[in-house]
N, C-alpha and C positions, 0 to 999 in steps of 0.2 A: 611878286618878286621873282626874278629869274634866278634859278639856282645854277651856280657855276659847276660845270662838269668836273668829274674827278680827274686829277692830273697824275700821270705816271711820274716817277722820280727823274725828271729831266736834268736836274743838277748833277746827278750821278753820271750822266753821259759826258758832260764836259770835263769831269774830273778823272775819268777812267783812262787807263793807258791801253793803247792798241798794241797787240803783240808785234805787229810789223806794219810798215807803211809801204804801199806799192812802190817798187823800185824801177819799174819799167812801164812803158805804154801797154805792153802785152798783159801785165798783171792788172793794170787799171781796166783794160778791156774785158778781162775775165770777170772782174768784180762788177762791171757794168752789165755784162750778160747775166750774171746771177741776180742783180737787182731787177733787170727786165723780166727775168723768169718769175720773180716774186710778183711783179706788176701784172704779168700775163695771167698768173694763177688767180689773182684778185679779180681781174676783169672776167675771167672764166666763170666766176660764181656771182656775177652781177654787181660787182663793185662799180661805183660811179666816180667820175672825175679822177681817174687813175693817172698819176704823174710820177715821173722819176726826176728828181732834182740832183744836178751834179754839184756836190758840195766839196769836192777834193781841194779846190783852191781857196775855200772860204773858212773851213774849220779843220782842226787837226784830229778830231775824234772819229771821223767817218768819211767815206768818199761819196756816198749817195744816200738820199732820202727817197723812200717810196711812200707816196701819200695816196690814200684812197678813202672813199666814203661808202658806208653801208646804210641803207635806209632806216635801219633800226638796230637795236642791241643784238637781237638774235642773228641778224645778218653779219654784223661786225665780227661776232664770235666765229661764225661759219667761215668768213673770209680769212681771218687769222689762222684758223685750223687748216684750211686748204693750202695756204701759203706754206705753213710748217710742214704739211704732208708732202707737198710737191718738192720743196727744196731738200727734204730728207731723202725722198725717193730718187730724184733726178740728179742731185749734186752731192748727196751725202752730208748736207749741212744741217746743223741744229743751232737754234739761237743760243747765244751765250747768256741771254736773259730775256724775260718778257714781263710786262707789267700791264695792268689795266683790264685783264680778261674778266675779272670778277664783276666789275661794273659794266664793262662793254662799251662805254661811251668813247673811250680813246684807248686802243690797244697798241702797245709798242712792242715790236719784236726786234731785238738787237742782235744782228749778225756781225757786229764789229765793223766790217768794211762797208756795210750798208745797214740802215735802220728803216724798218717798215712801221708806218703809222696808219692805223685803221680807225677812222672816226665815224661817229654818227653825224648827220648834217648839222646838228646844234653845236657839237664840239668842234667840228671843222670850221664853222663860221666864227665861233668864239676865239679860237687860237690862231687861225689864219696863218699857218706856217708858210704857205705858198706866197703870202704877201710879205711876211716877215723876212723871208729869204728870196725876195723878188730879183735880186742880182744873180741868183743861181741860174745857169742854163736849165731849161725845162724841156722834158720830152713827155708828150701826152701818149697814153696807151689806150687803145680802143678795145 
């Protein structure tokens, strides 16, 4: 029997209130740059299938999803740690919340304007967020 990966509290995402919504294209571009910075940090520590999904016209709770895969739990934790370190150092950002680091199958870092999802291959295939949100414009990061 295949065991279902542990799920971060995704329902809490859709119920939370964002402190503010980008009011200009410049603000949205700044958020996009920060999401890309998170994606580049993930790619820098060997994350695979790194993508930035533009969610700002699809949902009200965030503007971007960053999706990436680590080959194993140890690597997913390392990827999440590197993203947190880089965003704090380079942009002064701390996540407003994080979930899933204990199991490491699916780690969620909530930066409000963008949400980072770090998956193991099994969890990524099971939840298939990039398929669920296939209407979102996608940017692949190498």
